[in-house]
N, C-alpha and C positions, 0 to 999 in steps of 0.2 A: 542356585536354589532350584530344586526340581519341582515341577508343577504336576498336579494330578490331571487326568484326562478331563475331568469336570472343570477345573480351573482353566485349562487350555481352551476348552469350548467357550467359557465365559469371556476370556480375553479376545478370542477370535470374534465373538459377537460384538464386543465393545469396539474393537478396531473397525469392524464392518459398519457399525452405526456411525462412527466418526467419519469414515470414508464417504458414506452416503450423504451425510449432512454437510460435508465440506465443499466449498467452491474451489479451494486450492489446498494442496498438500506440499509442504516443503520438507525434504529429507536432508538431514545433515549428519555428519559424523562429529564426534566430540572426544575431547581429551583434556585432562588437567582442569576440569571445571570445579568451581566451588559452589556450595549451596547458596550463598548470598547472591551471586551473579545469576545463577539459574532461577532463583526465586524472583529476582527483578525482571528477568525476561518473561517469565511466566505471568507475572502481574501485568506487565505491559501488553502481553498477548490477550489476557482476559479483558482488559479495558476496551479492546477493539472487537471483542466477540470471537476470540480464537483460543486455542489451547496448545500446549507444548508437552509432549510425552516421550519418554524413553520407551521403545517398543522392542519386542522379541521378533527378530527378523523372520524366522521360519513361520511364526504365527501370523505375522503381517502379510507375508506372501500368500498364505491361504485366504486371508481376509480380502486381499486385493483381487484374487481370482473370483471370490464369491460376490464382490461388489461390482465386478465388470471392468476392472482396470487391467491394463496390460503390464505384466512384470517386465521392467526395463533393466533389471539387475542392479538396482541401487540399494537394495536391502542386503548389504553384507557389512562386515566389521561391526562397529557400534553404530546404532542409529537412534537419532532423536528426531521426532516428527512434529512440525508445526502445522496444525489444522486451522485453516482460515474458514470459519463458518459464515462470516459476513463480508469482510472487506479484504480481499486477497492482496492488493497493493500495500495496504497498511501493515498486514502481517509480514510481507516480504521486507518492508522498510525496517520493522522492528528486528527481524532476524539478521538482516544485512548489517544493521548498526551494531548488533551484538557481535557479529563476526569481525567487523573492523575494530571495534573498541576492546573487546575482551579476548579475542583470538583463541577461544577454546572450541568454537564451532567451525565447520567448513561445509558448504553446500555440496551435496552429492547429486541432486536433481529433484524432481518433483512432478506434480500433476496440476494442471489448470483445467477445470471442467472435464476431468477424466482423460485429458490429453497430456502425454508426457512432455515435460519441458526440461531444458538443461540448465546448468548453473548460470550461463550468460543471460538466458531469458529471465531467470529469477532476479538477477541484478538489474536488468532493464526494467522489470516490473517494479522493483524497489525504488528506482529512480524516477518513476512517473510522479507528476505532481499529485498532491492529495485531492480528495473530492472537493474540499472547501476551496482550494486554490483554483481548481478547474471552474467551479461555480463563479468565483470572483472574476476570473478572466472572461468567462462567457458574458456575465453582466456588463463588464467594462466594454466588451466588444459590441454588445447590443446597444449600449448607451452612447457610444462614440458618434454614430451618425446623427443622432438627435442633437447632441452638443454642437457638432460642426454646423448643422443646419441653423440652429439658433444663432450661432456666432455669425454666420454668413448673412442672415436676415438682419441682424441688429447692426452690423458694421457700417452700412451706408448711412443710417440714422446717426450713429455716433460721429461719423466723419462730418456730416452736415452740421451737427450741434457744435463741433469744434470750430468749424468755419464761422458760424454765426457768433459764437462767443468771441473769437478773435476779432471779428469785424466790429462787434459792439464795444469791445475794449479800445479799439482803434478810434472809434467815433467819440468816445468819452474822453480821450486824451486831449488836453488843451493845446491849441496851436501856439507856437512860439514866434 
């Protein structure tokens, strides 16, 4: 489908806005995808504040240049781009899961805060614990010393109480 110059300018502007608003961009190639699976991935991306779009490579390259990104040559063949507007690791998790489950995507590369990242780095980002998991781990780490201190302070009293109880039970036993 041929686009007019005006439509191309509008697409470049849209791509440029997505690039400027994104914390991370994940570029993938696709093949043999069906609409139900794509819609499921897009819905998951929207839930975490991201978007997934098929892009025109030549127009995306122009938008990259205008937005201040370095072209790393990943916009060739078919390209579908995941834009992470809020939570980059969560978006990477969603896309990585779709790659392993559905097998119609494959990472080509991406950008994290305008710096180019490769497929290995994207997978590492996807394997990071979620924000909620990190918060829970941090709270547990902060809480551990207080729990150990309380246990250390109360242990001598508990031991003394056990000795007194044993002694009182021994005294109460009748002599034979």
